[in-house]
C-alpha positions in Angstrom: 57.3 -30.3 0.9 59.2 -28.4 -1.5 59.3 -24.5 -2.2 57.4 -24.8 -5.3 55.2 -27.9 -4.3 54.1 -25.4 -1.2 53.6 -22.5 -3.8 51.0 -25.1 -5.5 49.5 -26.1 -2.7 48.4 -22.4 -2.1 47.5 -21.9 -5.7 45.1 -24.6 -5.5 43.3 -24.0 -2.3 43.2 -20.6 -3.5 39.8 -19.3 -5.3 38.2 -15.8 -6.8 35.6 -14.9 -5.4 32.6 -15.3 -8.0 31.1 -12.1 -9.8 28.1 -10.6 -8.9 25.8 -8.2 -11.2 25.0 -4.6 -9.6 22.7 -4.5 -6.6 19.8 -3.2 -8.8 20.2 -5.7 -10.8 20.1 -8.1 -8.1 16.3 -7.2 -7.0 15.3 -6.5 -10.3 16.4 -10.3 -11.0 14.2 -11.4 -7.7 11.5 -9.4 -8.9 11.4 -10.6 -12.7 10.3 -13.9 -11.2 7.5 -13.0 -8.8 10.2 -14.9 -6.3 9.6 -12.5 -2.4 12.9 -12.2 -0.3 11.7 -14.6 2.2 11.6 -17.7 -0.8 14.9 -16.6 -1.5 16.3 -16.6 1.9 15.3 -19.7 2.7 16.6 -21.8 -0.8 19.9 -20.0 0.6 19.7 -20.6 4.4 20.0 -16.8 5.1 17.1 -14.3 6.6 15.4 -12.1 4.5 16.9 -8.9 6.1 20.1 -10.7 4.6 19.2 -10.2 1.6 17.6 -7.3 1.5 21.3 -6.2 2.6 22.5 -7.6 -0.4 20.4 -5.8 -2.6 21.3 -2.8 -1.0 25.1 -3.4 -1.8 26.2 -5.2 0.7 28.8 -8.4 -0.7 28.0 -11.8 0.5 31.3 -13.7 1.1 31.9 -17.5 1.4 30.1 -20.6 -0.3 26.8 -18.9 0.3 28.2 -16.3 -2.2 28.6 -19.0 -4.7 24.8 -20.3 -4.3 23.8 -16.5 -4.4 25.6 -15.5 -7.7 24.0 -19.7 -8.9 20.4 -18.6 -7.9 20.3 -14.8 -9.7 22.5 -16.6 -13.0 19.2 -19.2 -13.1 17.1 -16.4 -12.7 18.6 -14.0 -15.5 18.7 -17.4 -18.0 15.3 -17.9 -16.9 13.9 -14.6 -17.7 15.8 -14.7 -21.2 14.1 -17.7 -22.2 10.4 -16.3 -20.8 11.6 -13.0 -23.4 12.1 -15.5 -26.1 9.1 -17.4 -26.0 7.1 -14.4 -25.8 8.6 -12.9 -28.9 8.0 -16.4 -30.9 5.1 -16.5 -33.1 1.8 -17.2 -32.1 0.8 -20.1 -33.0 -2.7 -21.0 -34.9 -5.8 -23.0 -32.2 -6.9 -26.1 -32.8 -9.0 -26.5 -30.6 -12.3 -24.3 -30.5 -12.4 -24.3 -27.0 -9.0 -23.2 -26.2 -9.8 -19.7 -28.3 -12.5 -19.0 -25.6 -10.2 -20.2 -22.2 -10.2 -17.2 -20.1 -6.4 -15.2 -20.4 -4.3 -15.6 -16.9 -4.3 -12.5 -15.0 -1.2 -11.2 -15.5 1.7 -11.4 -12.4 1.1 -8.4 -9.9 3.7 -5.5 -10.0 7.4 -6.1 -7.9 5.6 -3.6 -5.4 2.7 -5.6 -4.5 5.3 -8.1 -3.2 3.8 -11.6 -4.4 4.6 -14.6 -2.5 4.1 -18.1 -3.3 2.6 -19.6 -0.5 4.0 -23.8 0.4 0.6 -24.5 1.7 -2.5 -23.0 0.0 -4.2 -21.0 2.4 -8.0 -19.0 2.5 -8.3 -16.5 0.4 -9.0 -13.2 2.2 -11.4 -11.6 -0.5 -13.2 -15.3 -0.8 -12.3 -18.0 1.5 -11.1 -20.6 -0.9 -7.8 -22.3 -0.7 -5.5 -19.8 -2.8 -1.6 -20.2 -3.4 -0.2 -17.0 -3.4 -0.2 -14.4 -0.5 0.0 -10.1 -1.7 1.5 -7.7 0.7 1.0 -10.9 3.6 -2.4 -11.4 2.3 -3.3 -14.7 1.1 -5.3 -14.3 -2.3 -6.2 -15.2 -5.9 -4.1 -13.8 -8.5 -6.4 -14.6 -11.5 -10.1 -12.7 -10.4 -11.7 -15.7 -12.4 -10.5 -18.1 -9.6 -12.1 -15.8 -6.8 -15.0 -16.4 -5.6 -16.1 -13.0 -4.9 -16.9 -13.2 -8.6 -20.5 -12.4 -9.6 -21.3 -15.8 -11.3 -24.2 -15.9 -13.9 -26.8 -17.3 -11.2 -26.1 -14.2 -8.6 -26.9 -10.6 -8.8 -23.6 -8.2 -9.6 -22.4 -6.8 -5.7 -24.0 -3.1 -4.9 -20.8 -1.8 -3.6 -18.9 0.7 -5.9 -15.2 0.6 -6.3 -13.5 1.5 -3.4 -16.3 1.6 -0.8 -15.4 -0.8 1.8 -16.3 -4.2 1.6 -20.1 -5.8 3.3 -20.1 -8.7 5.3 -22.7 -10.7 3.8 -19.4 -12.1 1.7 -17.2 -13.5 4.6 -20.1 -15.3 5.5 -20.1 -19.8 5.0 -16.5 -20.4 5.5 -15.3 -16.8 5.3 -12.0 -15.2 6.3 -12.3 -13.5 9.8 -10.5 -9.9 9.8 -9.1 -7.9 12.7 -8.1 -4.5 12.4 -4.0 -4.2 12.7 -3.5 -0.2 12.0 -4.7 1.2 8.9 -4.9 -2.2 7.9 -6.7 -5.2 8.4 -4.7 -8.4 8.8 -6.4 -12.0 9.4 -7.4 -13.4 12.5 -5.6 -16.7 12.5 -2.4 -14.8 11.5 0.7 -16.4 12.8 1.6 -15.7 16.7 5.3 -16.8 16.3 6.1 -15.8 20.0 3.4 -18.3 21.2 4.2 -21.4 19.0 7.7 -20.6 20.8 6.1 -20.8 24.1 4.3 -23.7 23.7 7.3 -25.4 21.5 10.0 -25.0 24.5 7.9 -25.8 27.0 7.0 -29.4 25.0 10.9 -29.8 24.0 11.2 -29.4 28.3 8.2 -31.4 29.4 6.5 -28.1 30.8 9.6 -27.0 33.3 9.0 -23.6 33.1 12.9 -22.8 34.0 14.3 -24.4 31.2 12.3 -23.3 28.3 12.8 -20.1 30.1 16.2 -20.4 30.1 16.7 -21.7 26.0 13.9 -19.0 24.5 16.2 -16.1 26.6 18.7 -18.1 24.5 17.5 -17.8 21.1 15.9 -14.4 21.7 18.1 -12.4 19.1 17.0 -14.8 15.9 13.9 -15.1 17.3 13.5 -11.5 17.5 14.7 -11.0 13.6 12.3 -14.0 12.7 9.7 -11.6 13.9 10.7 -8.1 12.2 10.8 -10.6 8.9 7.4 -11.1 9.8 5.9 -7.9 10.5 7.4 -6.1 8.1 5.8 -7.8 5.1 3.8 -5.2 3.0 5.6 -2.6 4.5 5.8 0.6 3.0 9.3 0.7 3.2 12.5 -1.9 2.4 14.8 -1.7 6.0 18.5 -1.3 4.8 19.9 -4.3 7.1 24.2 -3.3 6.3 24.1 0.2 5.6 27.6 2.1 5.2 28.4 4.1 8.4 30.0 7.4 8.9 33.5 7.0 11.4 31.6 8.7 14.4 29.5 6.0 14.3 32.2 3.1 14.8 34.7 2.0 17.5 37.4 3.6 17.7 39.1 0.8 19.5 38.2 -2.5 20.0 36.9 -2.3 22.9 36.3 1.6 22.9 33.0 3.7 22.1 31.6 5.3 19.3 31.4 9.3 19.1 27.5 9.3 19.6 26.8 10.8 23.2 23.3 9.2 24.3 22.7 11.4 26.5 22.0 8.7 29.6 21.1 10.5 33.1 22.6 10.1 36.3 20.8 12.8 37.8 20.1 13.4 41.6 18.3 16.7 43.3 21.2 18.4 44.8 19.5 19.5 47.7 16.0 19.2 49.2 14.0 21.3 51.8 14.8 20.9 55.6 12.2 17.9 56.8 11.8 14.6 56.0 10.7 13.0 52.4 9.3 9.7 52.2 10.4 9.1 48.4 8.8 6.7 46.3 11.4 5.0 43.4 9.2 4.5 40.6 9.9 1.3 37.9 9.1 2.3 33.7 7.6 -0.6 32.6 9.2 -1.4 28.8 11.3 1.4 28.3 13.2 -0.1 25.6 10.0 -1.4 24.1 8.3 2.3 23.9 11.4 3.7 22.4 10.9 1.3 19.2 8.9 4.2 18.4 11.0 6.7 17.4 12.3 8.6 13.9 14.0 5.9 12.5 16.6 6.7 9.3 15.3 4.3 7.0 18.4 4.6 4.1 22.2 5.3 4.0 22.8 8.5 6.2 23.7 11.4 4.0 26.2 13.9 5.2 25.2 17.9 5.4 26.2 21.1 7.6 24.6 23.7 9.2 22.1 25.0 11.7 18.9 23.8 10.1 17.2 21.2 11.3 15.0 19.3 8.6 11.9 17.4 10.7 11.8 14.7 7.7 15.0 13.4 8.3 16.6 11.7 11.0 19.8 10.5 11.9 23.1 12.0 14.5 24.0 15.7 15.1 26.9 17.5 16.0 25.9 20.3 18.1 26.5 22.9 20.8 24.4 21.8 23.5 22.8 25.3 25.1 22.9 26.1 29.1 20.5 23.9 31.3 19.6 26.9 34.4 17.2 24.3 35.9 19.4 21.3 37.3 18.4 22.0 40.7 14.7 20.8 39.9 15.2 19.2 36.9 18.0 16.9 34.8 19.8 18.0 31.6 18.3 16.8 29.0 21.6 15.9 27.3 22.5 13.9 30.4 25.7 14.2 32.9 28.3 15.2 30.9 31.3 17.6 32.6 33.0 18.5 29.2 32.2 21.6 27.4 32.1 21.9 24.2 30.3 20.2 20.6 29.3 16.3 20.7 27.2 14.4 18.8 23.6 13.4 19.5 21.0 11.8 18.3 17.8 12.6 16.9 15.8 11.8 19.8 17.9 14.3 22.3 18.2 16.9 19.6 14.5 17.1 19.4 14.0 17.5 22.8 16.5 20.6 23.3 14.2 22.4 20.5 11.0 21.4 21.8 12.4 22.6 25.1 14.4 25.8 23.6 10.4 26.6 21.5 8.2 29.2 23.0 5.7 26.4 24.9 8.5 25.3 27.2 11.1 28.1 26.7 13.4 26.3 29.4 16.7 27.3 27.5 18.2 28.4 23.9 18.4 26.3 21.3 21.4 24.4 20.1 23.9 24.6 17.4 23.7 22.4 14.8 27.3 22.4 13.0 26.7 19.3 10.7 24.8 16.2 11.1 24.1 12.5 9.4 21.0 11.8 7.9 18.2 10.1 6.1 14.5 10.2 5.8 12.5 8.9 8.4 9.7 7.6 9.5 8.4 7.3 13.5 6.5 3.8 12.5 9.2 1.9 11.2 8.9 -1.0 13.8 5.4 0.0 14.7 3.9 -4.1 14.1 7.1 -5.2 15.1 6.4 -3.0 18.6 3.2 -3.9 18.9 3.5 -7.9 18.6 5.9 -7.6 21.5 3.2 -5.4 23.6 0.5 -7.2 22.7 2.3 -10.8 23.8 3.5 -8.6 26.5 -0.1 -8.0 28.0 -1.1 -11.3 27.5 1.3 -12.5 29.7 0.8 -10.1 32.3 -3.3 -10.9 32.3 -2.3 -14.4 32.1 0.5 -14.4 34.8 2.2 -16.1 31.8 6.0 -15.7 33.4 7.4 -17.9 30.1 6.4 -15.3 27.9 7.0 -12.5 29.7 10.6 -13.3 30.0 10.5 -14.2 26.3 9.5 -10.8 25.2 11.6 -8.7 27.6 14.7 -10.7 26.4 13.4 -9.9 22.3 13.4 -6.4 22.8 16.2 -6.0 25.1 18.5 -7.4 23.2 17.4 -6.6 19.4 18.3 -3.0 20.5 21.7 -3.9 22.2 23.1 -6.3 19.5 22.1 -4.6 16.6 25.3 -2.4 16.6 28.7 -3.8 16.7 28.0 -7.0 18.2 29.2 -10.7 17.4 25.5 -11.9 18.6 23.4 -10.5 15.4 25.0 -10.4 12.4 21.5 -10.0 10.0 20.7 -6.2 11.1 24.1 -4.1 11.6 22.2 -0.3 12.5 24.4 1.4 14.8 22.1 4.4 14.1 19.6 2.6 15.2 20.9 1.3 18.6 21.7 4.6 19.4 18.4 6.4 18.8 16.4 4.1 20.4 18.5 4.7 23.3 18.0 8.2 23.5 14.2 7.5 23.1 14.4 5.6 26.1 16.0 8.5 27.7 13.7 10.6 26.5 10.7 9.4 27.7 12.3 9.4 30.7 12.9 12.9 30.7 10.0 13.8 29.9 8.1 11.6 32.7 10.5 13.8 34.7 8.9 16.8 33.5 5.4 15.7 34.1 6.3 15.0 37.7 7.8 18.5 38.1 5.0 20.3 36.7 1.9 18.5 38.3 3.7 19.3 42.0 5.6 16.4 42.8 9.0 16.9 43.7 11.4 14.9 41.7 14.5 13.5 43.3 16.3 11.4 41.3 16.4 10.0 37.4 18.8 7.3 36.5 19.0 5.1 33.4 15.9 4.6 31.3 13.2 3.1 33.9 14.1 4.7 37.0 12.4 8.1 38.6 12.5 8.8 42.3 9.8 11.0 43.6 8.0 12.3 46.9 4.3 13.2 46.8 1.1 11.8 45.7 2.5 10.2 42.6 -0.7 7.6 42.0 -2.7 10.7 41.0 0.2 11.8 38.1 0.8 8.5 36.8 -1.0 5.0 36.7 -0.1 2.2 38.5 0.8 -1.1 37.4 2.5 -3.4 34.6 1.5 -2.3 31.2 3.9 -0.4 29.2 1.7 3.3 30.0 1.9 2.6 33.4 4.5 2.2 36.4 5.4 0.1 39.4 7.2 0.5 42.9 10.8 -0.2 43.1 11.4 1.3 46.2 10.3 3.6 49.3 12.4 5.0 51.7 12.8 8.3 53.9 15.4 10.5 53.6 16.5 13.8 55.0 15.7 14.8 59.6 12.6 15.1 61.2 11.1 18.3 61.6 12.4 20.0 64.8 10.1 21.2 65.5 8.1 17.8 65.9 10.9 16.3 67.5 10.8 18.7 70.3 7.3 18.4 71.0 7.7 14.5 71.1 10.1 15.7 74.5 7.5 17.5 76.4 
């Protein structure tokens, strides 16, 4: 091949990226057709959170970019055709009956999160088949077609607007509902975890070890699917791939970023004279409990100065205060030898601020130099956490080790792969990873403080889930396998016997 032929081949193989409309228009086009992110994601072969990232400004690449551009172009044309039809002059009504036909219900607002169901499901209001769902609930969009509307032979309901619906509407084939936090959900809501476990056991002919290995292997994509399911009807959109500042980026291929997670590796420097029986307690579901923490919702914004806004969350450059209680309690920022400023996460900063307040007075306030924060909520992952916790509790009650190992892999890998990881391409939130990990460390620190406050002697605090104490710990912590309980990991003896007792034994 000549040089010119090589150049021609290169030009033939080169392709320019298909242009895409701005991020805000991408979302507007989808919502203009009353399509959910899930529907678009299924058509394009990606996850709903990936579509959310594109609508937040992330750029797709390769073949999926061309498919997404094709969808957006088609959506634009379809909306333009609909506008043209709406502007056309109204045609006279030829059939007298058509003049009295009911007016179709207007499409729900985009904020109502209307989805078209592939298979009709019982309407949450009347129990009859409906082909749409609103905020995660199957429901008729047209009031005329909903069985809850009063008929000519049925007296109107006595309920006032905004009152709690009475149960007489749900008799005779109605839809059962169960509490789900502040809201309700249908009792037959999909159990993704239970379905996956049943399918794995069936695929491996009941082989527990093989089914467990298969489930653990797919824990990351299954956790993301569960997250998408629990985010339906959520108040906030999750930005899966926001821009992140350099402090949250690795300084080298194998090196860490600049965030200090305050991981404790603390051992009490000296014990009282004598022999002590030490119990090593295992904190159940440390990362699962830590999913309830203040997470930044949007893209992080920079600020300077010493003021902390409790409505926001992120990472902060601080000079930590001196800690004078290392003889009995671990330092809240963990084991750190170097003095000076360091970047800490939201849970660590809130812990230091609380300990410096009038209730505890254990240290001075930290000095805040600068911050990267966004508006935050403590309940962003609450439905996700609750689904995993409930599945874990059921597995323990039913002695179901397959589900237990599967759920453990889901939440532990979810946390560990949401940073710069090749194993999870759907969620890139290094800030969340550090914050959740730090919250687990903070939770362990508060357990150590509670033990100390209740008269136990704290001997060691390690990582996120290990606390060594002496004394009657069962009077302080409930024992069990639940996420609010602890279990015994080890019992050992340390120290020398009392010399007086040893002498009495020699007589």
